[in-house]
VOGU-3710 file (C-alpha; in Angstrom, 3 decimals, decimal comma):
1> mctiswfvss> -4,071/1,239/10,477  -2,572/-0,653/7,548  0,288/-2,971/6,627  2,075/-3,077/3,283  4,942/-5,327/2,179  6,664/-6,019/-1,129  9,461/-7,801/-2,919  11,425/-7,218/-6,109  12,280/-9,979/-8,598  14,131/-10,143/-11,891
11> ngydvffnrd> 10,806/-9,761/-13,720  9,282/-6,874/-11,753  7,809/-6,338/-8,306  4,917/-7,448/-6,095  3,075/-5,414/-3,445  0,757/-6,721/-0,705  -1,544/-4,310/1,134  -3,908/-4,791/4,092  -6,289/-1,879/4,512  -7,573/-1,441/8,082
21> eqksrvradv> -10,533/0,817/8,810  -13,157/1,681/11,397  -16,133/-0,663/11,268  -18,369/2,352/10,744  -16,613/3,404/7,517  -18,423/2,927/4,207  -17,265/-0,128/2,253  -14,917/0,649/-0,643  -15,753/-0,018/-4,281  -13,745/-2,960/-5,608
31> psemsidgvk> -10,941/-2,217/-8,114  -11,727/-1,535/-11,727  -9,803/-0,520/-14,804  -10,358/3,107/-15,726  -8,791/5,712/-17,950  -7,671/8,966/-16,309  -6,136/11,629/-18,549  -5,575/8,939/-21,160  -3,716/6,597/-18,791  -5,096/3,144/-17,940
41> vlmpidpqgg> -5,233/2,621/-14,173  -6,229/-0,194/-11,805  -7,548/0,948/-8,420  -10,300/0,582/-5,823  -12,294/3,684/-4,855  -13,192/4,999/-1,425  -16,739/6,368/-1,891  -16,411/8,493/1,227  -13,659/10,694/-0,232  -13,780/9,731/-3,915
51> gtwfaanerg> -10,086/8,874/-3,997  -8,085/5,721/-3,352  -5,269/4,355/-1,212  -3,649/2,102/-3,830  -3,303/2,415/-7,608  -1,217/1,081/-10,482  -0,978/2,228/-14,079  -0,096/0,664/-17,417  3,391/2,202/-17,289  4,391/-0,038/-14,394
61> lsvallnyyq> 4,175/2,711/-11,782  2,131/2,263/-8,617  1,505/4,305/-5,483  0,226/3,419/-2,019  -0,823/5,788/0,758  -0,915/5,062/4,489  -2,051/7,478/7,171  0,756/8,869/9,319  -0,962/9,161/12,687  2,206/10,250/14,452
71> grlpkgplis> 2,285/13,527/12,515  0,681/16,846/13,413  -2,844/17,403/12,082  -3,099/20,786/10,306  -5,862/23,155/11,328  -8,886/23,946/9,180  -10,814/21,996/6,511  -8,839/19,155/4,931  -8,803/17,631/1,454  -9,017/13,850/1,025
81> rgeivkhcat> -5,548/12,320/0,748  -6,982/9,745/-1,636  -7,084/12,398/-4,352  -3,276/12,534/-4,241  -3,005/8,834/-5,075  -5,602/9,148/-7,820  -3,630/11,904/-9,542  -0,238/10,232/-9,025  -1,584/7,173/-10,841  -1,660/9,207/-14,078
91> lsvlndiegy> 2,050/10,063/-13,914  4,971/8,239/-15,499  7,974/8,284/-13,183  9,075/8,962/-9,632  10,356/12,455/-10,473  6,905/13,468/-11,736  5,312/12,365/-8,475  7,900/14,164/-6,368  7,274/17,353/-8,307  3,508/17,033/-8,014
101> vdslsltrya> 3,495/16,375/-4,260  5,975/19,186/-3,692  3,619/21,572/-5,523  0,631/20,811/-3,264  -0,531/23,037/-0,432  0,174/20,246/2,017  -1,221/22,121/5,018  -4,641/21,209/3,594  -3,940/17,475/4,021  -3,655/15,252/7,081
111> pfsllvfdal> -0,221/13,583/7,501  0,537/10,622/5,226  3,208/8,252/3,937  3,200/7,823/0,152  5,156/4,873/-1,263  6,171/5,112/-4,915  6,939/1,977/-6,930  8,526/3,166/-10,169  9,149/0,015/-12,224  12,454/1,239/-13,631
121> vvencadgav> 13,765/2,401/-10,238  12,532/-0,612/-8,272  13,816/-3,180/-10,751  17,324/-1,713/-10,418  17,256/-1,523/-6,618  19,153/-4,453/-5,125  17,716/-4,230/-1,591  14,086/-3,625/-2,624  13,842/-0,291/-0,797  11,502/2,244/-2,393
131> tmlrwtgrel> 11,033/5,987/-2,170  8,580/7,235/0,447  7,255/10,794/0,558  6,100/11,534/4,101  4,096/14,600/5,035  4,447/15,001/8,806  2,115/17,983/9,111  5,230/20,145/9,436  7,499/19,115/6,560  7,667/16,888/3,488
141> qrlsqaspli> 10,346/14,218/3,839  11,887/12,040/1,109  12,923/8,717/2,631  14,101/5,281/1,534  11,750/2,646/2,938  12,333/-1,101/3,223  9,504/-3,623/3,448  7,247/-3,664/5,448  5,599/-0,348/6,344  3,024/-0,262/9,134
151> ssaamfekvn> 0,497/2,362/10,143  -1,604/2,380/13,301  -3,518/4,993/15,271  -3,499/2,903/18,458  -0,471/1,567/20,349  1,733/2,268/17,343  5,109/1,400/18,879  3,979/-2,041/20,038  1,990/-2,750/16,860  4,956/-1,750/14,698
161> elrkenyhta> 7,392/-3,812/16,757  5,344/-7,011/16,690  4,360/-6,863/13,023  7,942/-6,206/11,926  9,225/-8,922/14,223  6,793/-11,423/12,653  7,796/-10,266/9,177  11,523/-10,682/9,709  11,058/-13,999/11,491  9,026/-15,395/8,590
171> fddscaesls> 11,308/-14,119/5,846  14,681/-14,600/7,522  13,822/-18,160/8,498  12,750/-19,027/4,961  15,705/-17,484/3,081  13,028/-15,831/0,950  15,339/-14,673/-1,842  16,193/-18,273/-2,699  12,544/-19,309/-2,999  10,549/-19,554/-6,215
181> ydsrvklhsd> 8,293/-16,671/-7,206  5,134/-18,572/-6,217  6,613/-19,437/-2,832  7,481/-15,804/-2,154  3,942/-14,744/-3,047  2,535/-17,349/-0,684  4,866/-16,249/2,094  3,694/-12,641/1,810  0,053/-13,652/1,510  0,331/-15,815/4,627
191> yhsghqpsas> 1,952/-12,925/6,494  -0,942/-10,620/5,604  -3,555/-13,112/6,784  -1,651/-13,920/9,985  -2,851/-13,462/13,561  0,409/-13,515/15,506  0,414/-13,234/18,485  -3,425/-13,370/18,339  -6,317/-11,966/16,292  -6,093/-8,480/17,770
201> afsvcmhred> -4,882/-4,923/17,255  -1,339/-6,292/17,030  -1,836/-8,832/14,246  -1,290/-7,984/10,574  -4,798/-9,220/9,810  -6,191/-6,824/12,390  -9,235/-7,319/14,599  -10,340/-4,721/17,160  -13,729/-3,947/18,637  -13,950/-0,709/16,667
211> ahtvsfshla> -11,835/-1,518/13,595  -10,579/-4,386/11,450  -8,850/-5,317/8,201  -11,375/-4,615/5,450  -9,445/-5,695/2,334  -6,273/-7,297/1,023  -4,650/-6,359/-2,294  -1,888/-8,140/-4,186  -0,397/-6,159/-7,044  1,979/-7,902/-9,463
221> vslenvsmry> 3,888/-5,796/-11,987  5,998/-7,694/-14,504  7,824/-6,549/-17,613  4,713/-7,342/-19,667  1,673/-7,138/-17,387  0,030/-5,433/-14,414  -2,413/-7,445/-12,323  -4,324/-6,742/-9,138  -5,967/-9,351/-6,932  -8,344/-7,860/-4,359
231> adgapcqtae> -10,020/-9,683/-1,468  -13,057/-7,668/-0,396  -12,831/-8,485/3,302  -10,331/-9,703/5,868  -7,809/-12,111/4,248  -8,312/-14,605/7,101  -11,914/-15,056/6,035  -13,582/-16,276/2,884  -13,833/-13,002/1,026  -14,975/-12,312/-2,519
241> vhelhmlrc> -11,865/-12,042/-4,679  -11,642/-9,787/-7,734  -8,846/-10,046/-10,307  -7,868/-7,497/-12,952  -5,155/-7,627/-15,604  -3,777/-5,196/-18,160  -0,786/-5,023/-20,475  2,073/-2,641/-19,798  2,454/-0,030/-22,468
//
């Protein structure tokens, strides 16, 4: 249960991420700047597993993980997938991440989709598609993924259809590529706080009896800086907003 979208500009890339969780799940720790293996990283922490779902480092590389509910769940005790993101955040380039994920005993992890935003690769990609490593529970796939990517445990086909339809309607109608940077950011932010067709399991800002959108992140990576804006709560509500900035090395 999550929705992530992004766009690439001449100065870098921006990523927008709604995290959806069960209402019973422990609240995440807001993002902070930390040093892991000598690399400066911005990321929130999930206290339940100790890992994270979204991280960016000073080298301009960022990673985002969404559950892949349509995969096959391996048998036996499982390791938190958030630890994968946490380690990937210390790496430098896409090839390093591919090698690391390929080296894991993936049968100890539940299925996932891992998006990799390598600044050098993304900035030279005309259509904004990024590399996605998907563990299906049977095999590790390397795919090219266009914005947006949607994850849902319930009614996935309908949820995916409606959220993508709303995305393409909003961005096709606006001729997004011709807009200013600030206008594109607003367009994505509005999409992530939207309730089309209603505030429900189908809306990007998700509201169900048992689950809801618990946070919204906006990551901006430019040639000079990395910044993360984090709303600790549903983006449709007045949530406490935290902002972090660091220089790219």
